C-alpha positions in Angstrom: -7.5 -9.1 71.3 -5.9 -9.5 67.8 -8.5 -10.4 65.2 -7.7 -12.1 62.0 -10.2 -12.4 59.2 -9.6 -15.7 57.4 -11.7 -16.0 54.4 -11.8 -18.9 51.9 -10.5 -18.2 48.4 -13.2 -17.5 45.9 -11.4 -19.5 43.2 -9.4 -22.7 43.3 -6.0 -21.4 42.6 -4.1 -24.5 43.6 -1.5 -25.6 41.0 1.9 -27.3 40.6 5.0 -25.3 39.9 8.7 -26.0 39.5 10.9 -24.9 42.4 13.9 -23.5 40.4 15.7 -22.4 43.6 16.2 -26.1 44.7 17.3 -27.4 41.3 20.6 -29.4 41.1 22.3 -27.0 38.7 25.6 -28.9 38.6 23.8 -31.9 37.1 21.8 -29.7 34.7 25.0 -28.0 33.5 26.7 -31.4 33.1 23.7 -32.5 30.9 23.8 -29.4 28.8 27.5 -29.6 28.3 27.1 -33.1 26.8 25.7 -31.6 23.6 27.8 -30.7 20.6 26.0 -27.3 20.2 28.2 -26.1 17.4 27.4 -29.0 15.1 23.7 -29.0 16.2 23.0 -25.3 15.5 25.0 -25.1 12.3 23.2 -28.2 10.9 19.7 -26.9 11.6 17.7 -23.9 10.5 17.0 -21.2 13.0 13.6 -22.4 14.2 14.8 -26.0 14.6 18.0 -24.8 16.4 15.9 -22.8 18.8 13.6 -25.8 19.3 16.7 -28.0 20.0 17.9 -25.6 22.8 14.4 -25.4 24.3 13.9 -29.2 24.2 17.1 -29.6 26.1 16.1 -26.9 28.7 12.6 -28.3 29.1 14.1 -31.8 29.5 16.2 -30.5 32.3 13.2 -28.9 34.0 11.1 -32.1 33.7 13.8 -34.4 35.0 15.9 -32.3 37.4 13.8 -29.5 38.9 11.5 -30.5 41.8 7.8 -30.0 41.2 5.9 -28.5 44.1 2.2 -28.5 44.7 0.8 -25.1 45.7 -2.4 -24.9 47.7 -3.5 -21.4 48.5 -3.5 -20.9 52.2 -6.1 -18.9 54.1 -3.3 -17.8 56.4 -0.7 -15.0 55.8 2.4 -16.5 54.3 4.5 -15.6 57.4 2.4 -17.8 59.7 4.5 -20.6 61.1 3.2 -24.2 61.2 2.8 -23.9 65.0 0.9 -20.7 64.7 -1.6 -22.2 62.3 -2.1 -25.2 64.7 -2.7 -22.8 67.5 -5.3 -20.8 65.5 -7.3 -23.9 64.7 -7.0 -25.2 68.2 -8.2 -21.9 69.6 -11.1 -21.9 67.2 -12.2 -25.4 68.4 -11.7 -24.4 72.0 -13.8 -21.3 71.6 -16.6 -23.4 70.0 -16.4 -25.9 72.8 -16.7 -23.2 75.5 -19.6 -21.5 73.7 -21.5 -24.8 73.8 -20.7 -25.9 77.3 -20.1 -22.5 79.2 -17.8 -24.5 81.4 -15.0 -22.5 83.3 -12.5 -25.2 82.5 -13.2 -24.9 78.8 -12.9 -21.2 79.0 -9.5 -21.6 80.8 -8.3 -23.8 77.9 -9.5 -21.2 75.4 -7.9 -18.4 77.3 -4.6 -20.2 77.4 -4.7 -20.8 73.7 -5.6 -17.2 73.0 -2.6 -16.0 75.0 -0.4 -18.5 73.2 -1.7 -17.3 69.9 -0.9 -13.6 70.7 2.6 -14.4 71.7 3.3 -16.7 68.7 1.6 -14.2 66.4 3.9 -11.4 67.6 7.0 -13.5 67.4 6.3 -14.7 63.8 5.4 -11.2 62.6 8.6 -9.8 64.2 10.7 -12.5 62.5 9.0 -11.8 59.2 9.6 -8.1 59.4 13.2 -8.6 60.4 13.8 -10.9 57.5 12.1 -8.5 55.1 14.3 -5.6 56.3 17.4 -7.7 56.0 16.5 -8.4 52.3 16.8 -4.7 51.4 20.5 -5.2 50.7 20.8 -8.9 50.0 17.7 -9.3 47.8 16.0 -5.9 47.1 13.5 -7.6 44.8 11.9 -9.5 47.7 11.8 -6.4 49.8 9.9 -4.6 47.1 7.6 -7.6 46.7 6.6 -7.0 50.3 5.9 -3.4 49.6 3.8 -4.2 46.5 1.7 -6.8 48.3 0.8 -4.3 51.0 -0.4 -1.7 48.5 -4.0 -1.5 47.5 -5.2 -4.5 45.5 -5.9 -4.3 41.8 -7.3 -7.8 41.7 -9.7 -8.6 38.7 -13.3 -9.3 39.6 -14.6 -12.8 39.0 -17.3 -11.4 36.7 -16.4 -8.9 34.0 -18.1 -7.4 30.9 -17.2 -5.9 27.6 -20.0 -3.8 26.0 -22.9 -6.4 25.9 -20.7 -9.4 26.6 -20.6 -10.8 30.2 -18.2 -13.4 31.5 -17.5 -15.2 34.8 -15.1 -18.0 35.6 -11.3 -18.1 34.9 -11.4 -19.4 31.3 -14.3 -17.2 30.3 -12.8 -14.1 31.8 -9.4 -14.6 30.2 -11.0 -15.2 26.8 -13.1 -12.0 27.1 -9.9 -10.0 27.9 -8.3 -11.6 24.9 -11.2 -10.6 22.7 -11.0 -7.0 23.9 -7.2 -6.7 23.5 -7.4 -8.1 20.0 -9.9 -5.4 18.9 -7.1 -2.8 19.0 -5.1 -4.6 16.3 -5.8 -3.5 12.7 -5.5 -5.4 9.3 -2.6 -4.6 7.0 -2.8 -1.3 5.1 -2.8 -1.1 1.3 0.5 -0.4 -0.5 -0.6 2.8 -2.2 1.3 5.0 0.2 4.8 6.1 -0.9 7.3 7.6 1.5 10.5 9.3 0.4 13.9 7.6 0.4 16.0 8.9 3.2 19.0 6.7 2.9 21.4 6.9 5.9 24.5 4.9 6.8 22.7 2.4 8.9 23.8 -1.2 9.7 22.9 -4.2 7.7 23.8 -6.6 10.5 24.5 -6.8 14.3 27.6 -7.7 16.2 27.9 -8.9 19.8 30.1 -11.5 21.5 29.6 -14.3 24.0 30.6 -12.0 26.9 27.5 -9.8 26.0 25.3 -12.9 26.3 26.9 -13.8 29.6 26.3 -10.3 31.0 22.7 -10.4 29.9 22.1 -13.8 31.7 24.0 -12.4 34.7 21.3 -9.7 35.1 18.7 -12.5 35.7 20.3 -13.5 39.1 17.2 -12.7 41.3 14.5 -12.7 38.6 11.9 -15.3 39.7 9.4 -14.6 37.0 8.7 -17.3 34.4 8.3 -16.4 30.8 5.7 -17.9 28.4 8.4 -20.4 27.5 8.3 -21.8 31.0 11.9 -20.7 31.8 12.6 -18.8 35.0 15.2 -16.0 35.2 16.9 -17.8 38.1 17.1 -21.0 36.1 18.8 -19.3 33.1 21.2 -17.5 35.4 22.3 -20.7 37.1 22.9 -22.5 33.8 24.6 -19.6 32.1 28.0 -21.2 32.0 26.5 -24.0 29.8 24.0 -21.8 27.9 26.0 -18.8 26.8 27.7 -20.5 23.9 24.6 -22.1 22.3 22.6 -18.9 22.7 25.3 -16.9 21.2 25.5 -19.3 18.2 21.7 -19.2 17.9 21.5 -15.4 18.0 24.3 -15.1 15.5 22.7 -17.6 13.2 19.4 -15.8 13.5 20.9 -12.5 12.4 22.8 -14.0 9.5 19.7 -15.9 8.2 17.4 -12.9 8.7 15.0 -15.1 10.7 13.7 -14.4 14.2 12.9 -17.8 16.0 9.2 -18.5 16.0 9.5 -19.8 19.6 10.5 -16.3 20.7 7.3 -14.7 19.2 5.0 -15.8 22.0 3.6 -13.3 24.6 1.7 -13.8 27.7 -0.6 -10.9 28.4 -1.6 -9.7 31.9 -4.5 -7.2 32.3 -3.5 -4.2 34.5 -6.3 -2.0 35.9 -6.1 1.7 35.0 -9.2 3.4 36.6 -12.9 3.3 36.6 -15.2 0.3 36.9 -13.1 -2.8 37.7 -15.6 -5.1 36.0 -15.3 -3.3 32.6 -12.4 -4.9 30.6 -12.0 -1.6 28.7 -10.5 -0.1 31.9 -7.5 -2.4 31.7 -4.3 -2.2 29.7 -2.4 -5.2 28.5 1.1 -5.8 29.8 3.0 -8.4 27.7 5.4 -10.8 29.3 8.1 -12.0 26.8 10.5 -14.8 27.3 13.8 -13.9 29.0 15.8 -15.3 26.1 13.8 -13.3 23.6 14.3 -10.1 25.6 18.0 -10.7 25.9 18.3 -11.1 22.1 16.4 -7.9 21.6 18.6 -6.0 24.0 21.8 -7.2 22.2 20.4 -6.1 18.9 19.3 -2.7 20.3 22.7 -2.0 21.8 24.3 -2.8 18.4 22.1 -0.5 16.3 21.1 2.3 18.8 24.0 4.6 18.2 23.6 5.0 14.4 19.8 5.2 14.7 20.1 7.9 17.4 22.0 10.1 15.0 19.1 10.1 12.4 16.1 10.5 14.8 14.6 14.0 14.8 15.8 16.3 17.5 12.3 16.8 18.7 12.0 13.1 19.7 13.0 12.7 23.4 11.6 9.2 24.1 13.8 6.3 25.0 17.0 7.9 23.8 20.4 8.1 25.6 20.8 11.4 27.4 17.2 12.4 26.9 14.1 12.1 29.1 10.7 13.6 29.9 12.6 16.3 31.7 14.5 17.4 28.6 11.3 17.4 26.6 9.5 19.5 29.2 12.4 22.0 29.6 12.6 22.6 25.8 8.9 23.2 25.7 8.8 25.4 28.8 11.8 27.5 27.6 10.0 28.2 24.3 6.7 29.2 26.0 8.3 31.2 28.7 10.4 33.3 26.4 7.4 34.1 24.3 5.1 34.9 27.2 7.7 37.2 28.8 7.5 39.2 25.5 3.7 39.3 25.8 3.3 36.8 23.0 0.6 34.1 23.3 1.5 30.5 22.6 -1.1 28.0 21.6 -0.5 24.3 22.2 -2.3 21.2 21.0 -1.7 18.3 23.4 -2.5 15.1 21.4 -3.3 11.6 22.4 -3.1 8.6 20.1 -5.5 5.6 20.1 -3.3 2.6 20.9 -0.4 3.9 18.9 2.1 1.1 19.6 -0.5 -1.5 18.8 -1.6 0.0 15.4 1.8 0.2 13.7 1.4 -1.4 10.3 4.1 -4.0 9.8 4.4 -3.5 6.0 4.7 0.3 6.4 7.3 -0.1 9.1 9.5 -2.4 7.1 9.2 0.0 4.1 10.3 2.8 6.4 13.3 0.8 7.7 14.3 0.0 4.1 14.0 3.6 2.9 15.8 4.8 5.9 18.8 2.8 5.1 18.7 -0.6 6.7 20.2 -3.4 4.6 20.1 -7.2 4.5 20.1 -9.5 6.4 18.9 -7.1 9.2 16.0 -5.9 7.3 14.7 -9.4 6.8 15.3 -10.1 10.4 13.1 -7.2 11.4 10.4 -8.4 9.1 10.5 -11.9 10.7 10.6 -10.3 14.1 7.3 -8.5 13.5 5.4 -11.1 11.6 3.4 -14.1 12.9 3.4 -13.2 16.5 0.9 -14.8 18.9 -0.3 -14.2 22.4 -2.6 -15.4 25.1 -4.1 -13.7 28.1 -3.6 -15.1 31.6 -6.1 -14.4 34.3 -6.4 -16.3 37.6 -3.7 -18.7 36.4 -5.9 -19.7 33.4 -4.8 -19.0 29.8 -7.1 -17.8 27.0 -7.1 -19.3 23.6 -4.1 -18.3 21.4 -4.6 -15.3 19.1 -2.6 -13.8 16.3 -1.2 -10.3 16.5 -1.8 -8.6 13.1 -0.2 -5.2 13.9 1.9 -3.2 16.3 5.3 -3.5 17.8 5.6 -6.0 20.6 4.6 -4.5 24.0 7.4 -4.9 26.5 10.1 -5.5 23.9 13.4 -3.6 24.0 13.2 -2.8 20.3 9.6 -1.5 20.3 10.2 2.2 21.3 13.0 2.7 18.8 11.0 1.1 16.0 8.0 3.3 16.8 10.3 6.4 16.7 11.6 5.4 13.3 8.0 4.8 12.1 7.0 8.4 12.9 10.4 10.0 12.2 9.1 11.6 9.0 6.8 13.9 10.9 9.1 16.9 10.5 8.5 16.9 6.8 4.8 17.3 7.5 4.9 20.1 10.1 6.3 23.1 8.3 5.3 26.1 10.2 4.9 25.1 13.8 7.0 23.6 16.6 6.6 20.0 17.9 8.0 17.8 20.6 7.6 14.1 21.2 8.2 11.6 23.9 7.6 8.3 22.1 3.9 8.6 21.1 3.3 11.6 23.3 3.1 14.6 20.9 2.4 18.3 21.3 2.2 20.9 18.5 2.6 24.6 19.3 3.1 28.0 17.8 3.5 31.7 18.8 0.2 33.5 18.2 0.1 37.2 17.2 -3.2 37.1 15.2 -5.9 34.8 13.9 -3.7 34.0 10.9 -1.2 32.3 13.2 -4.1 30.2 14.6 -5.1 29.2 11.1 -1.5 28.2 10.4 -1.4 26.0 13.5 -4.7 24.4 12.4 -3.4 23.7 8.9 -0.3 22.0 10.3 -2.6 20.0 12.6 -4.8 19.0 9.6 -1.7 17.9 7.7 -0.5 15.9 10.7 -3.9 14.2 11.1 -3.9 13.3 7.5 -0.4 11.9 7.6 -1.0 9.8 10.6 -4.2 8.4 9.1 -2.2 7.4 6.0 0.2 5.3 8.2 -2.6 3.8 10.3 -2.5 6.0 13.4 -5.4 8.0 14.8 -5.8 10.6 17.4 -8.3 10.1 20.2 -10.1 13.5 19.9 -11.7 13.1 23.3 -8.3 13.1 25.0 -6.7 15.8 22.9 -6.7 19.4 24.3 -5.7 22.9 23.3 -4.3 25.4 25.6 -3.2 29.1 25.3 -0.3 30.3 27.4 -0.4 34.0 28.2 -0.2 36.5 31.0 -2.2 39.4 29.5 -5.9 40.1 29.4 -6.5 40.0 25.7 -6.2 36.4 24.5 -6.7 35.5 20.9 -9.4 32.8 21.0 -9.6 30.1 18.4 -11.4 26.7 18.4 -9.1 24.0 16.9 -10.5 20.8 15.5 -9.5 17.3 14.5 -11.4 15.6 11.7 -14.2 18.1 12.2 -14.5 17.6 15.9 -13.6 20.5 18.2 -10.6 20.1 20.5 -11.5 20.9 24.1 -9.7 24.0 25.4 -8.3 23.9 28.9 -6.6 26.3 31.3 -4.6 23.5 33.0 -3.1 20.4 31.5 -1.0 17.5 32.9 1.8 16.8 30.4 4.3 14.0 31.1 3.5 14.1 34.8 3.7 17.9 35.2 0.7 20.2 35.6 1.0 23.3 33.3 -1.2 26.3 33.9 -1.9 28.9 31.2 -0.1 31.6 33.2 3.0 29.3 33.7 2.5 29.1 37.5 3.4 25.7 38.9 1.5 26.2 42.2 -1.2 23.6 41.1 1.6 21.1 40.4 3.1 21.7 43.8 -0.2 21.1 45.5 -0.9 18.0 43.5 2.5 16.3 44.3 2.3 17.3 48.0 -1.2 15.7 48.3 0.0 12.6 46.5 3.2 12.4 48.6 1.3 12.7 51.9 -1.0 9.8 50.9 2.0 7.7 50.0 3.7 8.7 53.2 0.7 7.4 55.1 1.0 4.0 53.4 4.8 3.9 54.1 4.3 4.6 57.8 1.6 2.0 58.1 3.7 -0.8 56.7 6.9 0.2 58.4 5.7 1.2 61.9 7.4 -1.9 63.3 10.6 -1.6 61.3 13.8 -1.3 63.4 16.3 -0.3 60.8 16.6 3.3 59.7 17.9 2.2 56.3 14.5 0.4 55.5 12.5 3.5 56.5 14.7 5.8 54.6 14.7 3.7 51.5 10.9 3.6 51.5 10.6 7.3 52.0 13.2 8.2 49.3 11.9 5.7 46.8 8.1 6.2 47.2 7.6 9.7 48.7 10.6 11.9 48.0 10.7 10.8 44.4 7.2 12.2 43.9 8.4 15.6 45.2 11.5 15.7 43.0 10.4 14.5 39.6 11.5 17.1 37.0 12.1 19.5 39.8 14.6 21.5 37.7 11.6 22.6 35.6 9.2 23.7 38.4 11.6 24.5 41.3 9.4 27.0 43.2 10.6 30.6 43.7 7.8 31.4 46.3 8.3 30.7 50.0 4.8 29.3 50.3 5.4 26.6 47.7 8.8 25.7 49.1 7.5 25.4 52.6 4.6 23.2 51.4 7.2 20.8 50.0 9.3 20.8 53.2 6.2 20.1 55.2 6.0 16.7 53.7 9.5 15.8 54.7 9.0 17.2 58.2 6.0 14.9 58.6 8.2 12.0 57.7 10.9 13.1 60.1 8.4 13.3 62.9 7.1 9.8 62.2 10.6 8.4 61.8 11.8 9.9 65.1 8.9 8.2 66.8 9.4 4.8 65.1 13.2 4.8 65.5 13.1 6.5 69.0 15.3 9.4 68.0 15.3 12.2 70.6 15.0 15.8 69.3 13.8 19.2 70.5 10.2 20.0 69.7 9.6 21.0 66.1 13.3 20.8 65.4 14.2 17.9 63.2 17.9 18.7 62.5 19.1 15.8 64.7 16.7 13.4 62.9 17.9 14.5 59.5 21.5 13.9 60.7 20.6 10.5 62.0 19.1 9.5 58.7 21.7 11.4 56.6 19.0 13.6 54.9 19.2 17.2 53.8 16.4 19.6 53.1 14.4 19.3 49.8 15.4 22.9 48.9 19.1 21.9 49.1 18.4 18.8 47.0 16.7 20.9 44.4 19.7 23.3 44.4 22.0 20.3 43.8 19.7 19.0 41.1 20.0 22.3 39.2 23.8 22.3 39.4 24.0 18.6 38.4 21.7 19.0 35.4 23.8 22.0 34.2 27.0 19.9 34.6 25.5 17.0 32.7 24.2 19.3 29.9 27.7 20.9 29.5 29.7 17.7 29.5 27.3 15.9 27.1 25.7 13.4 29.4 22.4 15.1 28.7 21.8 15.3 24.9 19.8 18.4 24.4 21.4 20.8 21.8 18.5 23.3 22.0 19.1 23.6 25.8 22.8 23.7 25.5 22.6 26.6 23.1 21.0 28.7 25.8 24.0 28.3 28.1 26.0 31.5 27.8 29.6 31.3 29.0 31.2 34.4 30.3 34.5 35.2 28.4 36.1 38.2 30.1 38.3 40.4 27.9 40.6 41.0 30.7 41.4 39.6 34.2 38.9 40.6 36.8 38.0 39.6 40.4 34.5 38.5 39.2 34.7 34.8 38.5 31.1 34.0 37.6 31.3 31.5 34.7 27.9 32.3 33.1 26.2 35.3 31.7 22.6 35.4 33.0 20.1 37.4 31.0 18.2 40.2 32.9 14.5 39.7 33.5 11.7 42.1 34.5 9.4 39.3 35.9 9.8 36.7 38.6 8.6 33.9 36.4 11.1 35.0 33.7 13.9 35.1 36.2 13.0 31.6 37.3 13.3 30.3 33.7 15.0 26.9 34.4 18.2 27.4 32.4 18.6 31.0 33.6 18.0 29.8 37.1 20.6 27.1 36.8 23.2 29.5 35.5 22.5 32.0 38.3 22.7 29.3 41.0 26.0 28.1 39.4 27.4 31.6 39.6 26.6 31.6 43.3 27.9 28.1 43.9 31.4 27.5 45.1 31.6 24.5 42.7 32.1 27.0 39.8 34.4 29.4 41.6 38.1 29.4 41.0 
């Protein structure tokens, strides 16, 4: 017998909402087209012009979009009306039989039970079939189904922050708001002076109405509603009438150097990290900005990104075209591996900031932008963009009181990463004698160590770095900073590094940007970690898809959720031992075995070649081989922007015609780990590949 636990909701989450999918958009567009937007926007200041557009859009919502009452159901959303009726009837029949013990009452209950089972199976099958069909037509809905079936991160109804305790929707949301506001800092004094580094940077932005149209077009299936009450679907469906007024508003905003106040509102959602769910300190804030505000930011970013990219330090790999965590890790690994192969120790300080993005001082950032070379009116626009921002926290559908944001770059904004990168771009002037690498606010400082004097040099640069960051309002979280020595000999040079007088914990293994590094440059621990994680995720995939009928659905879930774990930055750690390679393949074979059972694919015992053919899959080893070749191709043709990696690639230029057509010169190595140095491995595989043969 199928059992269904139906529990009443602990909170009353009933509410009204606007059904944007059923709105009469032809009437809405007709209403919006009746305005003389050119005259309206030109005659008003930026804030009033933005308010005029919002007033028109909100009028359309109030008068044209149907309002629907939502009452949380105790039943799954795929239960049909008939199935709900059967459940309630069965419950009453069961109670009646329990009271009477009459055979006729039992027969009635038994018939309803059979009817329930049949209808339950039918509804569930229809639901799964509809979900599968959405994979191509509406992928967002398909992934909503996956997300709902994952483990719940729901916030408890009673939470605490230090000695403060709260329960109830409004009280909980206000406590979260109080905690999130503690990370912001007051403005710094103006006694700090940074050098002028004038570059040829833009003083304005340029984009046309087609760019606005393309941005609205991307909202086609976005159901989320921003803090301004506008859904992505709504904006997409009125884009023909909205493109022109938005383009005028954006253009007017840039020319006036004023960012609309109505765009400065954020709705914050707490997302659980780890630990005690009742402790608000174990949550991070995720800001939801209005779709129009994010579109505006995206247009500005695209306009200024190219000139800014040319002045950012080469060590910064975060949120830059052609760069990624993989390029960051490869540059680091190449430096360390070359030193270790020469029996030289490398000491690394892995740092961790305390709320770096939230503690950026607005005044210092504007000063940095000015001294970097930004001119008016764009400089004033950035100042307006950062100032007077407000937010609320939303928990259980209840908003907290509104609070001001005194520091930081807006979380979730398109401009935030590049503004932070500019804020810390002067770091190279501080670190004189060591190497550094960054991915946004992730920073590691390292140096070759021949003696204790080298350790002192690294410590001095670390001290200078700490002092400089303190001056611009950023601080390291010493408890999360670690030092690590890379070496493969038995005589390490030991040194205890410190930050502000507190010792930095020394470790033999460290997870950096998702990859586990060991002090001996062996990635066996990383392989074990990702295989364990992938097998857990595979179990989840098979649980939710055991009744799927389409191979495309099963394959998509596997490739997106499981295989991606096994291939992240694989060009860095691609194993050269048979045991590690087999451990990875074992995960895919487990999936192939399950898929063959679910999809009823016949195959010889322990031979999954036919299953791989049916699903159009290849071995993970072959995929890693292809990834190596593809990375090298992208590096050579400029799609990957990593000059320090490109300088390692050594092309073979024969002095005379020979029968040997290998395009690269691969350095000789005396160790397996040296031979598997990523760039050398890529060149060696390319020499063996038919792709590079004449």
